[in-house]
C-alpha positions in Angstrom: 3.7 19.1 27.6 2.7 19.8 30.8 3.7 16.9 32.4 7.4 16.3 30.1 7.9 20.0 31.9 7.1 18.8 35.2 9.3 16.0 34.5 11.8 17.0 32.5 13.9 20.9 32.8 14.8 20.8 29.1 12.2 20.1 26.9 12.1 20.2 22.9 9.9 20.8 20.3 11.0 19.5 16.7 8.8 19.2 14.2 8.5 20.3 10.0 8.4 24.5 9.3 4.7 24.9 10.3 3.8 22.0 12.1 3.0 24.2 15.1 6.3 24.6 17.2 5.5 27.7 18.6 2.4 28.6 18.8 1.9 25.1 21.1 4.6 26.8 22.9 3.6 29.7 23.5 0.1 27.6 25.1 1.8 25.7 27.1 4.1 28.7 28.9 0.6 30.4 29.2 -0.8 27.4 30.7 2.3 26.8 33.3 3.8 30.4 33.9 1.5 30.8 37.4 3.6 28.1 38.6 6.7 29.7 38.3 7.5 32.1 40.7 9.2 34.2 38.6 6.6 33.0 35.5 7.3 32.6 31.7 9.7 34.3 29.9 9.8 34.0 25.7 12.8 35.0 23.9 12.1 35.0 19.6 15.9 33.6 18.7 14.6 34.1 14.5 16.4 37.6 14.7 19.5 36.5 16.2 22.9 36.2 13.9 25.8 35.3 15.8 26.5 33.2 18.4 27.0 35.8 21.8 23.4 36.9 20.4 21.9 34.5 21.7 22.8 35.2 25.6 22.3 38.6 24.3 18.7 38.2 23.0 18.0 36.1 26.6 19.4 38.9 28.8 17.6 41.5 27.3 14.2 39.5 27.6 14.7 38.4 30.9 16.4 41.4 32.7 16.1 45.3 32.4 19.0 46.5 29.8 22.5 46.5 30.9 24.7 47.0 27.7 25.9 44.7 25.8 27.5 41.6 28.0 30.8 41.2 25.7 32.6 38.4 26.0 31.4 37.3 29.2 28.1 37.5 28.0 26.6 34.2 29.6 28.6 34.4 33.0 27.1 37.2 32.9 23.9 35.7 31.9 23.8 32.0 34.4 25.1 34.7 37.4 21.7 37.1 36.9 19.2 33.9 36.3 20.6 31.1 38.6 18.3 32.7 42.2 14.6 33.2 39.4 12.1 29.9 39.4 11.4 30.8 35.5 10.2 28.7 32.5 12.8 30.0 29.7 10.7 29.4 25.7 12.9 29.3 23.7 11.7 30.5 20.1 13.7 28.9 16.7 16.6 27.2 17.6 17.5 25.4 14.3 19.5 28.1 13.3 21.8 28.1 15.7 21.8 24.7 16.8 25.5 24.9 18.7 25.2 28.4 20.2 22.0 27.4 21.9 23.2 24.2 23.2 25.7 25.0 24.6 24.2 28.4 26.8 21.3 26.2 27.2 23.9 23.3 28.3 25.5 26.6 31.1 21.9 27.8 32.0 20.6 24.2 33.3 23.5 23.1 34.7 24.2 26.5 36.6 20.5 27.2 37.6 18.5 24.9 39.5 15.2 26.8 39.4 15.3 26.8 35.7 13.5 25.0 33.4 13.9 25.8 29.4 11.6 24.8 26.9 13.0 25.0 23.4 11.1 24.6 19.7 13.8 23.7 16.8 13.2 22.0 13.8 16.1 20.2 15.2 17.0 18.5 18.5 20.2 20.5 20.7 21.5 17.6 21.9 22.1 18.6 25.7 21.8 16.0 28.1 18.8 15.2 29.5 16.4 16.6 26.9 13.1 15.4 26.5 12.0 15.6 22.7 8.2 16.0 21.7 8.1 16.1 17.7 4.9 17.2 16.1 3.2 15.6 13.6 1.2 16.4 10.7 -2.0 16.5 11.8 -4.1 13.3 10.8 -5.3 14.2 7.0 -8.7 11.6 7.2 -11.9 13.3 6.2 -13.4 11.9 9.6 -12.9 9.3 12.4 -14.8 6.9 14.2 -15.3 10.1 16.6 -16.0 13.0 14.3 -13.8 15.2 12.2 -10.6 14.8 11.8 -7.7 17.1 13.5 -7.2 18.6 9.9 -10.1 19.4 9.2 -11.3 20.7 12.4 -8.4 23.2 12.1 -9.7 23.8 8.9 -13.3 24.8 9.9 -12.0 26.7 12.7 -9.9 28.8 10.7 -12.0 29.2 8.1 -15.5 30.0 10.5 -13.1 32.4 12.2 -12.8 34.5 9.1 -16.1 33.8 7.1 -18.8 33.4 10.0 -20.9 30.8 8.8 -18.6 28.7 7.2 -19.3 25.1 7.7 -18.0 21.5 6.5 -20.4 19.2 5.3 -21.2 16.2 3.0 -21.0 18.5 0.0 -17.6 19.7 0.9 -15.4 18.0 3.3 -14.2 16.0 0.6 -12.2 19.0 -0.8 -10.8 20.5 3.2 -10.0 16.9 2.9 -8.0 17.6 -0.1 -6.8 20.1 0.8 -5.4 19.1 3.8 -3.6 16.1 2.4 -2.3 18.4 -0.6 -0.1 20.4 2.8 0.4 17.5 4.7 -1.4 18.0 7.4 1.4 20.8 8.4 -1.3 23.2 10.5 0.4 26.8 9.0 -0.9 24.9 5.6 -4.1 24.3 6.2 -3.9 27.8 8.2 -2.8 29.7 4.7 -5.2 27.8 2.5 -8.4 28.4 5.1 -7.4 32.3 5.0 -8.6 31.9 1.0 -12.4 30.8 1.9 -13.1 34.7 1.9 -13.0 34.7 -1.3 -13.2 31.4 -3.2 -14.5 28.1 -3.1 -13.0 24.6 -1.2 -12.8 23.6 -4.6 -11.2 26.3 -6.4 -9.2 26.7 -3.1 -8.2 22.4 -4.0 -7.3 23.5 -8.1 -5.1 26.3 -7.0 -3.0 23.7 -4.8 -2.9 21.1 -6.8 -1.5 23.8 -9.3 1.1 25.2 -7.0 1.0 23.6 -4.3 3.2 25.7 -1.7 2.2 28.7 -2.9 -0.7 30.5 -0.3 0.0 33.2 0.9 -0.1 34.8 4.3 -2.5 38.1 4.4 -2.3 38.4 8.3 0.0 41.7 9.2 2.5 40.3 11.7 3.4 36.9 11.0 6.9 36.4 10.0 7.9 36.4 6.9 9.4 32.7 6.4 6.1 31.5 7.4 3.9 33.7 5.1 4.4 31.1 2.5 4.8 27.2 2.6 7.7 27.6 -0.3 9.5 30.3 2.1 9.1 27.7 5.1 10.9 24.9 3.5 13.2 27.7 1.7 14.1 28.5 5.1 14.4 24.8 6.5 16.6 24.6 3.0 19.2 27.5 3.9 20.1 26.4 7.3 21.0 22.6 5.8 25.3 22.2 4.9 25.5 21.9 1.5 26.5 18.0 1.7 23.0 18.3 3.6 21.4 19.7 0.3 23.0 17.6 -1.9 21.7 14.8 -0.5 17.9 16.0 0.5 17.9 17.3 -2.8 18.4 13.5 -4.4 16.4 11.8 -2.0 13.7 13.5 -4.3 13.3 11.1 -6.6 12.8 7.9 -4.5 8.6 8.6 -4.1 7.9 6.2 -1.8 10.8 6.2 0.1 14.6 4.4 0.5 16.9 2.1 2.2 19.5 3.2 3.0 21.7 0.9 0.9 19.5 2.8 -1.9 20.4 6.1 -0.9 23.7 5.6 -0.7 23.9 4.3 -4.3 21.7 6.9 -5.7 22.5 10.3 -3.4 25.2 9.9 -1.8 28.3 12.5 -3.1 31.4 10.6 -5.0 33.4 9.1 -2.3 31.5 8.9 0.0 30.7 5.6 2.5 27.9 4.0 3.5 28.0 5.6 7.1 28.8 8.9 5.9 25.2 8.6 4.0 23.9 7.0 7.8 25.0 10.5 9.3 24.5 12.6 6.8 20.7 11.2 6.7 20.1 11.4 10.4 21.0 14.8 10.3 17.9 15.2 7.9 16.3 12.8 10.4 16.4 15.6 13.0 16.1 18.8 11.4 12.4 17.1 10.6 13.1 17.7 6.7 13.1 13.6 6.5 11.0 10.5 8.4 12.8 7.5 9.7 9.9 4.6 9.4 11.9 2.2 11.7 10.5 -1.8 11.0 11.9 -5.6 12.0 13.4 -5.7 8.5 15.1 -2.1 8.6 14.5 1.9 8.7 13.7 3.1 5.1 14.0 7.2 4.8 10.8 9.2 3.0 9.6 12.8 2.8 6.3 14.5 3.3 4.9 14.9 -0.1 4.9 18.7 0.0 9.0 18.5 1.5 9.7 16.0 -1.4 8.0 18.2 -4.6 10.0 21.5 -3.1 13.4 19.5 -2.9 12.7 17.7 -6.7 12.4 21.5 -8.1 15.7 22.1 -6.7 17.1 18.9 -7.7 15.3 19.8 -11.7 16.6 23.6 -11.0 20.1 22.8 -10.6 20.1 20.2 -13.8 21.2 17.3 -11.9 17.7 15.7 -12.5 18.3 13.5 -15.4 21.8 12.0 -13.5 20.2 11.0 -10.0 17.3 9.2 -11.8 19.8 7.2 -14.1 21.3 6.3 -10.8 17.7 5.1 -9.4 17.3 3.5 -12.7 20.6 1.5 -12.2 19.9 0.8 -8.9 16.5 -0.8 -9.3 17.9 -2.9 -12.3 20.6 -4.1 -9.9 19.1 -4.9 -6.0 16.4 -7.6 -4.9 12.8 -7.0 -5.1 12.4 -6.7 -1.6 14.3 -3.6 -1.7 12.6 -1.6 -3.9 8.9 0.3 -3.5 6.2 0.0 -6.9 6.1 3.7 -6.6 9.4 3.9 -7.1 9.4 2.2 -10.1 6.8 3.9 -11.7 8.6 6.8 -11.5 11.5 5.8 -13.2 10.2 3.5 -16.1 7.8 6.7 -16.6 11.3 9.1 -16.1 13.0 6.8 -19.1 10.4 6.1 -21.2 10.0 10.1 -21.5 13.7 10.1 -22.1 13.7 7.7 -25.0 16.1 5.3 -22.3 14.5 2.2 -23.6 17.4 0.2 -23.0 17.4 1.5 -19.1 13.5 0.7 -19.5 13.9 -2.9 -20.4 16.8 -3.5 -17.5 14.3 -1.5 -14.5 11.1 -3.8 -15.7 13.1 -7.1 -15.7 14.3 -6.6 -12.4 11.5 -5.1 -11.2 8.2 -7.4 -11.9 8.0 -9.7 -8.8 7.1 -6.1 -6.8 3.9 -6.7 -8.4 3.8 -10.2 -8.6 4.0 -10.3 -4.7 1.8 -7.2 -3.9 -1.3 -9.6 -5.9 -1.4 -6.1 -8.2 -0.9 -8.2 -11.5 -3.4 -5.5 -13.5 -1.5 -3.0 -13.0 2.3 -4.8 -13.1 0.9 -6.2 -16.8 0.3 -2.6 -18.1 3.2 -1.2 -17.2 5.1 -3.8 -18.6 3.2 -4.0 -22.2 3.9 -0.2 -21.9 7.3 -1.3 -21.9 7.3 -3.5 -24.6 5.6 -1.9 -26.6 8.2 1.4 -27.2 11.0 -1.7 -26.9 8.7 -3.4 -30.0 11.9 -3.1 -33.0 14.4 -4.7 -30.8 14.0 -8.1 -29.9 16.5 -8.1 -27.7 17.4 -10.8 -24.7 16.7 -8.0 -22.4 13.3 -7.4 -23.8 12.5 -11.2 -23.9 13.3 -11.0 -20.7 10.8 -8.5 -19.5 8.2 -11.1 -22.5 9.2 -13.3 -19.6 8.1 -11.3 -17.0 4.2 -10.0 -18.2 4.1 -13.8 -18.8 4.2 -15.1 -15.6 1.8 -11.5 -14.4 -0.6 -12.6 -16.4 -0.2 -16.4 -15.8 -0.8 -15.2 -12.4 -3.6 -13.5 -13.2 -5.1 -16.4 -14.8 -4.7 -14.5 -18.2 -3.4 -17.9 -20.5 -3.8 -17.2 -23.6 -1.7 -13.8 -23.1 1.0 -16.2 -21.1 0.9 -18.4 -23.5 2.0 -15.8 -26.2 4.4 -14.0 -24.7 6.3 -16.7 -23.4 5.8 -18.2 -26.9 7.2 -14.8 -27.9 10.4 -14.7 -25.8 11.7 -18.5 -26.5 11.8 -18.0 -30.4 14.4 -14.7 -29.5 16.0 -16.8 -26.4 16.4 -19.4 -28.7 17.4 -17.1 -31.6 19.9 -15.1 -30.1 21.5 -18.6 -27.4 20.6 -18.3 -24.7 20.5 -21.0 -22.7 19.8 -20.2 -19.5 16.9 -18.0 -20.3 15.3 -19.9 -22.9 14.9 -22.4 -20.4 12.9 -20.4 -18.1 10.7 -19.5 -21.3 10.0 -22.8 -22.5 8.7 -24.0 -18.5 6.6 -21.1 -18.5 5.0 -22.7 -21.9 4.8 -25.7 -20.3 3.3 -24.7 -16.8 0.8 -22.8 -19.1 -0.3 -26.4 -21.5 -0.7 -27.3 -18.0 -3.1 -25.0 -16.6 -5.2 -25.2 -19.8 -5.4 -29.1 -19.0 -2.5 -30.0 -21.8 -1.1 -32.6 -19.7 1.1 -34.1 -23.4 2.0 -30.7 -23.9 2.8 -29.6 -20.7 5.3 -33.1 -20.4 6.4 -31.8 -23.8 7.8 -28.4 -23.1 8.9 -29.2 -20.0 11.2 -31.7 -21.1 12.8 -29.7 -23.3 13.0 -27.1 -20.2 15.1 -30.2 -18.4 17.1 -30.9 -21.7 18.1 -26.9 -22.4 19.2 -26.4 -18.6 21.2 -29.5 -18.5 22.9 -28.5 -21.5 23.6 -25.0 -19.4 25.6 -27.1 -16.4 24.3 -30.3 -14.2 23.6 -28.0 -11.7 21.6 -25.4 -13.2 17.9 -24.4 -11.2 16.3 -24.9 -14.6 16.5 -28.5 -14.5 14.9 -28.2 -11.1 12.5 -26.2 -12.5 11.3 -28.3 -14.9 11.2 -31.1 -12.4 8.7 -29.3 -10.4 6.4 -28.9 -13.5 7.2 -32.4 -14.8 5.8 -33.7 -11.5 2.6 -31.8 -11.7 2.2 -32.5 -15.1 2.1 -36.5 -14.2 0.8 -35.9 -11.2 -2.5 -34.9 -13.8 -2.4 -38.1 -15.2 -2.8 -40.3 -12.1 1.2 -41.0 -12.0 1.5 -40.3 -8.3 4.2 -42.3 -7.4 6.4 -41.0 -11.0 5.4 -37.1 -10.0 6.5 -37.5 -6.0 9.7 -39.1 -7.7 10.6 -35.3 -9.9 8.6 -33.9 -6.9 11.6 -35.1 -5.0 14.7 -34.6 -7.2 13.8 -31.0 -7.9 13.7 -30.5 -3.8 17.2 -31.9 -3.6 18.8 -30.0 -6.1 17.1 -26.7 -4.7 18.4 -27.7 -0.8 22.1 -28.4 -2.5 21.9 -25.3 -4.1 20.8 -23.2 -1.1 17.4 -22.0 -2.5 15.3 -22.5 0.7 12.1 -20.7 -1.0 11.9 -22.6 -3.8 12.6 -26.0 -1.6 9.8 -24.2 0.2 7.8 -24.3 -3.0 8.2 -27.8 -3.7 7.3 -29.6 -0.3 4.1 -27.5 -1.1 3.5 -29.1 -3.8 4.1 -32.4 -2.3 1.6 -31.8 0.2 -1.2 -31.1 -3.0 0.2 -34.4 -3.8 -0.6 -35.9 -1.3 -3.7 -34.1 0.1 -4.7 -35.4 -3.7 -3.9 -38.7 -3.2 -6.7 -38.5 0.8 -3.5 -38.4 3.1 -4.6 -35.2 4.5 -2.0 -36.0 7.4 1.0 -36.2 5.4 0.5 -33.0 3.3 -0.3 -31.5 6.6 3.7 -32.4 7.6 4.7 -31.0 4.3 2.9 -28.1 4.2 4.3 -27.2 7.9 8.4 -28.1 6.7 7.1 -25.3 3.9 5.9 -23.0 6.4 8.8 -22.8 8.4 11.4 -22.8 5.1 9.7 -19.6 3.7 9.4 -17.8 7.6 13.3 -18.9 8.0 13.9 -16.9 4.5 11.3 -14.4 5.4 8.8 -15.3 3.0 5.8 -13.5 3.8 3.7 -14.5 0.5 4.8 -17.8 0.5 3.5 -18.5 4.1 0.5 -17.5 4.0 0.2 -19.9 1.0 1.3 -23.2 2.9 -1.6 -21.1 5.7 -3.8 -21.4 3.3 -2.8 -24.8 2.1 -2.6 -25.9 6.0 -6.3 -24.5 6.1 -7.4 -27.1 3.2 -5.6 -30.1 4.7 -7.5 -29.6 8.6 -10.5 -28.5 6.6 -10.1 -32.3 4.8 -9.5 -33.4 8.3 -12.4 -32.2 9.8 -11.1 -30.0 11.9 -13.2 -26.8 11.1 -11.7 -24.4 14.2 -7.9 -25.6 13.2 -8.4 -24.7 9.1 -10.4 -21.0 10.2 -6.9 -20.0 12.3 -4.9 -21.1 9.4 -7.0 -19.0 6.9 -7.2 -16.0 9.3 -3.4 -16.0 9.6 -3.2 -16.4 6.2 -5.5 -13.6 5.5 -3.2 -11.4 7.9 0.2 -12.3 6.0 -1.4 -11.4 2.8 -2.5 -8.2 4.1 0.6 -7.5 5.5 2.5 -7.5 1.9 -1.0 -5.6 0.4 -1.3 -9.2 -1.8 -5.1 -8.5 -2.4 -5.6 -10.9 -4.8 -4.5 -13.3 -2.3 -6.2 -11.8 0.7 -9.1 -12.5 -1.5 -8.4 -16.0 -2.3 -8.1 -16.8 1.4 -11.7 -14.8 1.9 -13.3 -17.4 -0.6 -11.7 -19.9 1.7 -13.4 -18.6 5.0 -16.6 -18.2 3.0 -16.5 -22.2 2.4 -15.7 -22.9 5.8 -18.0 -20.7 7.0 -21.1 -22.3 4.8 -19.3 -25.8 6.4 -20.3 -24.6 10.2 -23.2 -23.2 8.8 -23.2 -19.5 9.1 -25.0 -19.2 6.4 -24.7 -15.2 6.2 -21.1 -14.7 7.3 -20.2 -16.9 4.6 -22.6 -14.9 1.8 -20.7 -12.2 3.4 -17.2 -13.2 2.6 -17.9 -14.8 -0.9 -19.4 -10.7 -2.3 -16.4 -9.5 -0.7 -14.2 -12.2 -2.5 -16.2 -11.7 -6.1 -15.6 -7.6 -5.2 -11.6 -8.3 -4.7 -11.8 -10.8 -7.6 -13.4 -8.5 -10.2 -11.2 -5.3 -9.3 -7.9 -7.2 -9.7 -9.4 -8.8 -13.2 -8.3 -12.2 -12.2 -11.2 -13.3 -14.0 -10.3 -18.1 -13.7 -10.6 -16.7 -9.6 -13.9 -14.4 -9.8 -15.5 -17.5 -11.3 -14.2 -20.2 -9.4 -15.4 -17.4 -6.7 -19.0 -17.0 -8.1 -19.9 -20.5 -8.7 -19.3 -20.9 -4.9 -21.8 -18.0 -4.1 -24.3 -19.7 -5.9 -23.5 -22.7 -4.3 -24.3 -20.9 -1.4 -26.9 -18.8 -2.6 -28.9 -22.4 -3.8 -29.2 -23.7 -0.3 -30.8 -21.2 1.1 -33.0 -20.5 -1.3 -31.8 -17.4 -2.3 -33.0 -18.6 -6.4 -32.7 -15.4 -7.9 -29.1 -14.9 -6.1 -28.3 -18.4 -7.5 -29.4 -18.3 -11.1 -28.0 -14.7 -11.8 -24.0 -15.4 -10.2 -24.5 -19.0 -11.9 -24.6 -17.1 -15.3 -21.5 -15.2 -14.8 -19.5 -17.9 -13.9 -20.4 -20.1 -16.9 -19.5 -16.5 -18.2 -16.1 -16.4 -17.8 -15.6 -19.7 -17.5 -16.8 -19.5 -21.5 -14.9 -16.6 -22.0 -11.3 -18.3 -20.6 -11.9 -20.8 -23.2 -12.7 -23.7 -20.4 -15.0 -26.4 -22.1 -15.5 -28.9 -19.3 -16.5 -26.5 -16.6 -18.6 -24.7 -19.2 -20.2 -27.7 -20.5 -20.6 -28.5 -15.9 -22.1 -24.8 -15.5 -24.4 -25.7 -18.2 -25.7 -28.7 -17.0 -26.5 -27.1 -13.5 -27.7 -23.7 -14.6 -30.6 -26.8 -16.5 -30.7 -28.8 -13.4 -31.9 -26.0 -12.0 -34.2 -24.5 -14.0 -35.8 -27.9 -14.3 -35.7 -27.9 -10.4 -37.2 -24.3 -10.4 -39.9 -24.1 -13.1 -37.4 -22.0 -15.3 -39.3 -21.4 -18.8 -37.9 -19.5 -22.1 -34.1 -21.0 -22.2 -32.8 -23.2 -24.0 -29.2 -25.1 -23.7 -27.2 -25.1 -26.5 -26.2 -28.1 -28.4 -22.4 -28.6 -27.3 -19.3 -29.5 -30.4 -16.7 -29.3 -27.6 -14.4 -28.1 -29.5 -14.7 -24.0 -28.7 -16.9 -23.6 -32.1 -20.3 -23.7 -30.2 -19.1 -20.2 -27.8 -20.1 -17.9 -29.7 -23.9 -19.9 -29.0 -23.4 -20.5 -25.7 -22.8 -16.6 -25.4 -25.7 -16.0 -27.1 -28.2 -18.6 -24.5 -26.7 -17.2 -21.4 -28.0 -13.6 -22.5 -31.1 -14.7 -23.0 -30.6 -16.7 -19.5 -30.4 -13.8 -17.8 -33.9 -11.9 -18.6 -36.0 -15.4 -17.5 -38.4 -15.1 -14.6 -36.8 -17.1 -11.8 -39.9 -18.3 -9.5 -39.1 -17.3 -6.6 -40.1 -19.2 -3.4 -43.0 -17.4 -1.3 -41.4 -15.8 2.0 -42.6 -12.3 4.0 -41.0 -9.3 2.7 -37.8 -7.4 4.0 -38.8 -4.8 6.1 -36.5 -2.1 7.2 -37.2 -2.2 10.6 -34.8 -5.4 10.3 -31.6 -2.9 9.6 -30.3 -1.2 12.4 -31.2 2.5 12.6 -27.4 3.3 11.7 -27.5 1.0 8.9 -30.6 1.9 7.9 -29.3 5.4 7.4 -26.3 4.2 5.5 -28.5 2.6 3.2 -30.3 5.5 2.4 -27.5 7.8 1.5 -26.6 4.9 -1.0 -29.9 5.6 -2.8 -29.1 8.8 -2.8 -25.9 8.1 -4.8 -23.4 8.8 -2.4 -20.0 6.9 -2.2 -18.9 5.8 1.1 -16.6 8.6 1.1 -19.8 11.2 1.2 -21.6 9.1 3.5 -18.6 9.3 5.9 -18.6 13.3 5.7 -22.0 12.7 5.9 -22.1 10.9 9.0 -18.6 11.6 10.2 -18.3 7.9 10.8 -14.8 6.1 9.3 -15.1 4.7 5.6 -14.5 1.5 7.5 -17.6 1.7 9.0 -19.4 2.7 6.0 -18.1 -0.3 4.4 -18.8 -2.2 7.3 -22.6 -1.2 7.6 -23.2 -1.8 3.8 -21.9 -5.6 4.2 -24.3 -5.9 7.4 -26.9 -4.9 5.4 -26.9 -6.8 2.1 -26.2 -9.9 4.3 -29.5 -9.0 5.8 -31.2 -7.8 2.3 -29.3 -10.8 0.5 -28.0 -8.8 -1.6 -25.2 -8.6 -3.6 -24.8 -5.3 -5.5 -25.0 -1.2 -4.9 -26.8 -0.8 -7.9 -29.8 -2.7 -6.0 -29.1 -2.3 -2.6 -29.5 2.3 -3.6 -33.1 0.3 -5.7 -34.2 -1.4 -2.4 -33.7 2.1 -0.2 -35.4 4.2 -2.6 -38.5 1.3 -3.0 -38.4 1.7 1.1 -38.5 5.4 1.3 -34.9 5.9 2.9 -33.3 7.7 0.7 -35.9 10.5 0.8 
């Protein structure tokens, strides 16, 4: 701030009410006053209500009383200030912005030695103005250098009122929660900290959760507008024009923020254009009530939670909430998935179901389900869609069938073939009865894909052929023809008919290109690459994958690009270029992370683990496998979890970690058995039998396999017995605590005491990410894959005392 004042003659501190603008301005003025011959003068403008009052207030604060300046007050003021070398601090300018701007422009232009430091919730828009925006404080419990700024402020204010108060591992999570509930605003943190003299930190949290803006200041002399967060927001709201108030209230329905098109559709007054809306939103950004998040794909606008809650209360109070929610649902049902936010979908669906608007819920769910597929949040999406389907159970309509297909698609993506087959089947029945051939073709193709994954190639070809015929009945250029061709190509490839498979895929590619469907064409190129790779031609596969990647980047398909990068990784691995494979995998991981696709990221981590093992880096491979296993388990992707567990068991066997190999092999076989994957189950049981023979494992017998699924219960019982048998281990020196670094030993000790990662971070004043890193390193060194086992190890070795 001092540097800014040295370079600029007008500096304006902006920010939401309660962000600390006045305090910062006063501290800066005190620190630089000595550098100005005539010092610094603070002018409080909050009580000024007229245009003439601005010049009058400055005149009275700077100079001895000289009577009311009248109409020539500004002229008289500039004459009086011209000879002074002064820092003029104008506090709380937002309610008279135009008048303050006119006054400041005249003073700066006429008084060459004058510098002005202003505080306002919006810029003054004077030539040469330098803006300093005060954002909320960081609300994480701690950073790598210690407690966050928000926690430090709470501690400072609480300790001043209640000597002996401290932030420790028992209350740091609650203190951080308080800071989050007030959005990291210094005013809110100070108001909350003032309550530690008669409330526990936990009670303050509960109070804020019930009435988030109602903590009241008790210190004398505090301005009325700063007595509570609520009155601060009241002050800000009262300064808005009627149209600004309308848009701010309506914008509150967007829990995750919104782009300009969404705001125009949902929040704009009748007859407004998108340019009109942009002008209003820009003014709200200037007034620090709305935050603009800018990116290469465009700007999105959001509010701090405290501001949004207040605006939502106002929307409800004026009786507009249902109307605006309905407009939002209409927007979500017609917008592309790239323009919507999962939080908005959730709140919109919750409103529609609570309001009994089942048709609206179906429309929103059918239009937005890809948000969960793209982000890898399949379990959450399936749960929401199933709720919608349950409420619409008595409505066998095409609209419900569209949601059935969506639920089936998510089940398929999550590897739940049983649920996918059931939902696709229901959709086929409904759409056939409703004579909706276009949607019917998509559902039939879904049935074919499920059969393909189940290994029933005959059924897959039969259903894909039906889909092809249905699509042709819609019209020769219907996209469903190409989709059915893709499935047919994948199916006949399973039977070794590579030439026929390539024919189907090339036909689909040509049709997608004619229709201008680049994203779908890229998917076909990926499938052609897979076909070439299976045929033992990784060079040709690479060319297909590179073509797919280029198309996906052209259309901004980050998830598709990540999948192609994964394929390029596998092709490079097949060619023996492990370094190149690693580069592709890391790029894929970053792409999945950028769109928050946790499942895609986990699959890529599994590929990286395979590469690390092949490169002779078992410790790194073990850590990566453990990461992917945890991610697949959390996401509920049983199929890929089984594969990752199998890979982990392979590595454990290779490095002679026998118990780990045995346990993870059992886990993998159990999951394949549950999924009905008889061939994988049979291979897994054979592997366990081989391990038992090689290692001398006794007390477990392999059940007879009928091959028709009837013996799955017997397999399950056998695997449960296998979990309890003793696996002889290779004698080796016991792992000593000295093999861990001092910090790793400290973190493991806290795990043994039962602390969560957040609790450990608060105890040691380090970040949660650092805690995760220390735990991962310790687990690799100790060959421990479960937190409970790590905790037991800590207790046994005296680290948790």
